[in-house]
N, C-alpha and C positions, 0 to 999 in steps of 0.2 A: 640149423641155420636159418631155415624159413621162419619157424616160429620166432627167432630172435628178431629177425628182420621186421616181422610184422608187428611186435611189441615196440620196437625203436620206432616205426613209422606212427603207431598211435599215439606216443609220448610227444613226438615232434608236432603232430597234428594239434595237441591239447595245449601246447605252449604258445605263449602271446605272439611270438613271432612266427607260429606255424600258420599253415595255410588253413584259415577258417577256425583258429583256436580262439581269439579274441571274440569274434561273433558267437562261437558256440557258447563260450562262458558267460558272456554279457547278455544273451538273449534268454529271458525267462519264459514261463509258460503263458504270461500276459502280455509279453511283448507284441508291438504290431509288427505285420507282416514286412519282410524285407523290402518289398516294392513300395511301401508306403513313405511318403516325404517325412522329413522331422515337423513335428507339431501337428500332424493330420488327426491323431487320436483326441487330442485337445480340441481341436476344431469341431469334430463331430460331438464331443460331450456338450460344447457350447451351444451346438445347434439344437441338441436335445433338450436342453434347458430353456432354450427359446421356445421350442414348441410347447412346453407347459405352461408358459405366461400368456395371460389373455391379451387379445388383440389391443392396440394402443387406443382406439376408438373408446373400447369400453372402459379402459382405465381413465381416459379423459372424462366419460360421461359420470363414471362412478365419483371421482374425485370433484366434480362439479357439483353434483346432487349434495354429497358431503358438506362441501361449503356452503351451499345455500342453507341446508340444515343447521350448520353450526351458527350462521348468521342470524337465523331465526330465534334459536333459543339464547344465543349471547347478546344480542342487541336490548333486551329489557335489562339484563343485568349491567350491561355498560350504562344505559340511562339512569339506572338507580346510583351508580357509582358516581357520575357526574351530577346528579341532582343531590345527592346527600351532601355536598360541598357548598350549596348554594343556600340562600337566604329564602324566606316565604315570597318576597317580593321578586327576587330574581326567578324563581321558579316560573312565574307566569309573564316576566318581562324580558326574559333572554331566551337564546337559542337554546332548546333543549338537549342537544348532543354535543354541547361544548362548556368548558369552564368558564365561569365568570366570578372573579374576585372569590376563590377558593378559601373557606377557613374548615376543613373536614373536622378537626381534632375539637374544634370550639363549638361546632354544631352538634356533633356526636356527644359531647360532655353535656350539653344542654338535654338532649334526649335522654341520657341515663339518669340527670339529677332532677328533671321535671317531676313535679308532685311526688316530692320526697323518694325519690327513684322508684316509682311505680314500675317503669318498664323493667327494671332488674328483676323484681318479683314475677312479672309475666314472663319473662325470659326463663327464671328458674322454673315456673310452673311448666312451661312447655318442654324443657328438659326432662322434668321428672314424668309428665304424661307419655312423652314420645318414647323416652330411654326405659322406663319400667315397662310401659306398654307393649313396646316393640319387643324387649327380652321376653316377657313372660308370653306373648303370642308365638314368638320362634320356638320357644321350649315346647309349648302346646302342640304346635303344629307338628315339630319332629317327633314327638311321641305318637301323636294321632297318625301321621303318615306313615311312621314305622311300623306302629301294629298293624294298620290296613295292608301294608305290602308284604310283611312277614310272617303273619300268623293267619291261619284258616279257622273261621269261626262262623256260626250261623249268622246270617244277616248282615254279612260283611259288605256285600256289594250294595244292599240296600242303605247302609248306613253312608256308604260313600256317595251314593246318589243324592241323599239328602243333603249331604255337605255341598255336593255340585250345584244343588238349587239354591244354597246358600249365596253362591258367588252371584246369581243373577239378581238377587235382590238388592236394591239400592240402600245405602245406608240412612238416607233421608226419611224412606217410609218407615224406618224403625224407630226413628227418635222419638216420636210421640207416644207410642207404646211403652217403651222404655222410660220415658218419664213419669208417666202414670204408675208404672211398676215400681220405679225407685221412688217416688213419691208416697206410696203406699207402705215402703219398709223404712222410710225415714232417711234416705241416702241421697235425694235430691239435694242441690247446691252444696254438695261436698266433693271432695277430690275423687272419690270411689264413683261417683255418678259419671266421670269420665274414663277412669281407669278401667273399670271392670268390662265395659263394652269393647275396650281397645284390645284385650287380650284373645279375642276371638277372630281369626283369620281364616276363613274357609279357602280363599285361594292359596293361603300358606300350607293347609293340609293337602289341598290338592298336588301341590307341587313337590311337597316332602315326599308323598306316597310315589308318584312317578319317579323320583329321583332315586329313593331307597330301594325300589324295585330294580332300578338299572345299576346302581352303583355298589349296593350291598351285597356281595355274593352269599348264597345260601351255604355253600361248601365252607366258608369262612366261620360263620356263625355255627355249624356243626362241629367244626373243630374246637371252638370256644366251649361247647358244651360238654364235649367229650372230654376236654381239660379240667372240667368242674366248675366253670364259670356260669354264675347264676344270671338269668335274663336281664336284670337291672344293671349289671356289671357290664354284660355284651352289649348293651343300648348306649352306656355312657361312655365305655372305652373304644368300641369299634363303630358303633352305629353314628354317633355324633361326629366322629373324626372324618367318616368317609363321606358324610353328608354335609360337609362343611360349606362347599359352594352354594348348595340350595339353602341352608341355614342364613348364610351372608345375604342372599337375595331376598330371602323372606324378612329378615330384619331391617334391611334398608326400604324395603316397599314399605312395610307397616311402620317404620319410623317417619317416613317422609307422608304418609297417609295420616298419621296422628299430628304430625306437626304442622300441617297445613289444614286440618280439620276445623271447620268453622260452625257449622250447622249444630252438632251434637253440644258442644260447650254452650251455643248460644241458647239452646233449649233446656239444658241441664241447670246452668249457672245464673245466678243474680248478684253474687257478691263479687265486686271487681277485683279484690284481693285473689280470687280463685281463677281468674280469666288466664288463658293463655295468649301469646301473642297476637295471634290473627285476630282474636275477640277484643283485645286491648287496643289494637291500632284502628280497628273499625269505630270503636267508641270514641277515640280521638279524632277521627275524620268528621263525626257526627258534630262534634263542637267546633270545628274548624271555622265555620261562618262566624261565629262569634270571637273566635280566638285564632286569628290567622297565621300565628306562630306554629299552631298545630299541624298545618300543612307540611312543614319543615319537618317537625318530629316525627310525623307518620312516615315521610319518606326515608328519612334516617333510620327510622326503626324497622322498616321494611328490608333496609340494607342489611343491616345487622343480623336480622332474621334469617337471611340467606345464608350466612358465613358458617354456621354449623352443618349445613347440608353439604356444603363444598368440601369442606374438611371430612365429613364422613366418606362421601364417595372417595376421596383421594387415599383415606386411609385403607378401605375396605376393597378397592379394585384389584389389589393384587391377588386376593383369595379367588376372585373370579378367573384370573388368568391361571392360576394353579389348576383349578377345576376345568377349564377348557382345554389344558395340555395333558390332562389324564387320560390315558388309552390311546394317544397319538403316536406314540411308539411302538412298531411291533416288537414283542418279546422273541 
């Protein structure tokens, strides 16, 4: 009888109406102690999150500095947008940061059609120089950086140090020796005179080596070799994919460098049909004293030359975000 009474008491205690039954069934291992008020756990979690945030004054200072930097870089672009809608007389006779009788399509059409559309040819030349040169430089830098990071061979560190020394040499110091060399082999005043020097990027090799050493695990390469993959296939299928954020950075830096390069084409080229945009706009500016409309054409051409860089930045930035989040989640 005593055992039966004990069993009955346990069943009653576990029922919803029983003493402590509902609390025992509703309280899990992570439940707050019975003495806590409702919502106390949520308040503690909110306080913990607030402790991780930087102080308000630091956030204000950071936002202020970023705003000043954004204004510094965007103000010239805004001036280009406004000035490209003005005539040559309005460029000098009106307020520079506001519109005055804007006709943007008309003026841009004049830029594109002046002198039998020479600007379009310069634009195509710049796309070819920058696009082909940046792509070749990216692939060459990826191969060199991957080899220096993942293979051991005599003289590896010496080669890498020589490449680092190349980063310190300004391009203007090499322009005249390159011109003399290309003149000897008959490549001066050709497309190759600008393309060949553009495929070499010492900084790209340095960045690819550092990134390959950190992002391409040796265990993955060994597994691929065990499965029978050759070195070329490992590099093309594994190495290039894992190095994508670094390759995007090298491509963009090299594209912008070639696109804005002025001194090398100035030394190498004498035929205006081979000019890139920067050299062509400078030649227009040189004749603007005798042809005042060239002032407006130069400003409009400069505005058009900024557009490819803006588009390229918008398209490629998602690869940077992907690379920044790699490894941020603990397995």
